C-alpha positions as CSV (number, residue, x, y, z in Angstrom):
1,X,6.0,17.5,25.5
2,X,6.1,14.3,27.6
3,X,2.5,13.5,26.5
4,X,3.6,13.7,22.9
5,X,6.5,11.3,23.5
6,X,4.3,8.8,25.3
7,X,1.7,9.0,22.6
8,X,4.4,8.5,19.9
9,X,5.8,5.5,21.8
10,X,2.4,3.8,22.1
11,X,1.7,4.5,18.4
12,X,5.1,3.0,17.4
13,X,4.5,-0.1,19.6
14,X,1.1,-0.7,18.0
15,X,2.5,-0.2,14.5
16,X,5.4,-2.5,15.3
17,X,3.1,-5.3,16.5
18,X,0.9,-5.0,13.4
19,X,4.1,-5.0,11.3
20,X,5.1,-8.4,12.8
21,X,1.7,-9.8,12.2
22,X,1.7,-8.6,8.6
23,X,5.1,-10.1,8.0
24,X,4.0,-13.4,9.4
25,X,0.9,-13.4,7.2
26,X,3.1,-12.6,4.2
27,X,5.4,-15.5,5.1
28,X,2.4,-17.9,5.2
29,X,1.3,-16.6,1.9
30,X,4.8,-17.2,0.4
31,X,4.7,-20.8,1.8
32,X,1.4,-21.3,0.1
33,X,2.6,-19.8,-3.1
34,X,5.6,-22.1,-3.3
35,X,5.3,-24.0,-6.6
36,X,2.6,-21.9,-8.0
37,X,3.0,-20.0,-11.3
38,X,2.5,-16.2,-11.0
39,X,-0.7,-15.3,-12.8
40,X,-1.9,-18.9,-13.0
41,X,-4.6,-18.2,-10.4
42,X,-5.4,-14.5,-10.8
43,X,-7.2,-14.1,-7.4
44,X,-4.3,-15.7,-5.5
45,X,-1.8,-13.4,-7.4
46,X,-3.9,-10.3,-6.7
47,X,-4.2,-11.2,-3.0
48,X,-0.4,-11.6,-2.9
49,X,0.3,-8.3,-4.7
50,X,-2.1,-6.5,-2.4
51,X,-0.6,-8.1,0.7
52,X,2.9,-7.1,-0.4
53,X,1.8,-3.5,-1.1
54,X,0.2,-3.4,2.4
55,X,3.3,-4.7,4.1
56,X,5.4,-2.1,2.2
57,X,3.1,0.8,3.1
58,X,2.9,-0.3,6.8
59,X,6.7,-0.8,7.0
60,X,7.3,2.8,5.8
61,X,4.6,4.1,8.1
62,X,6.2,2.3,11.1
63,X,9.6,3.7,10.2
64,X,8.1,7.2,10.1
65,X,6.6,6.6,13.5
66,X,9.9,5.3,14.9
67,X,11.8,8.3,13.6
68,X,9.1,10.6,15.0
69,X,9.6,8.9,18.4
70,X,13.3,9.4,18.2
71,X,13.0,13.0,17.3
72,X,10.6,13.7,20.2
73,X,13.0,11.9,22.6
74,X,16.0,13.8,21.4
75,X,14.0,17.1,21.7
76,X,13.0,16.1,25.2
77,X,16.6,15.4,26.2
78,X,17.8,18.8,24.9
79,X,15.3,20.6,27.1
């Protein structure tokens, strides 16, 4: 069980770091998009939509890993 908890912790840390990087990239995209009309530049709009979808997916995945880590920790404390 301790191996699983350590593995879950490492996985969560990695996902959290990637999450921060993705949010920073999305913030830069939003600054670049300021003043642009949605759909005016189709490639720019598609990149933004894809980036937002990726950030959403990664956030949910990170939350799942965090919950998994908490469950493993709670299970370890019980035993």
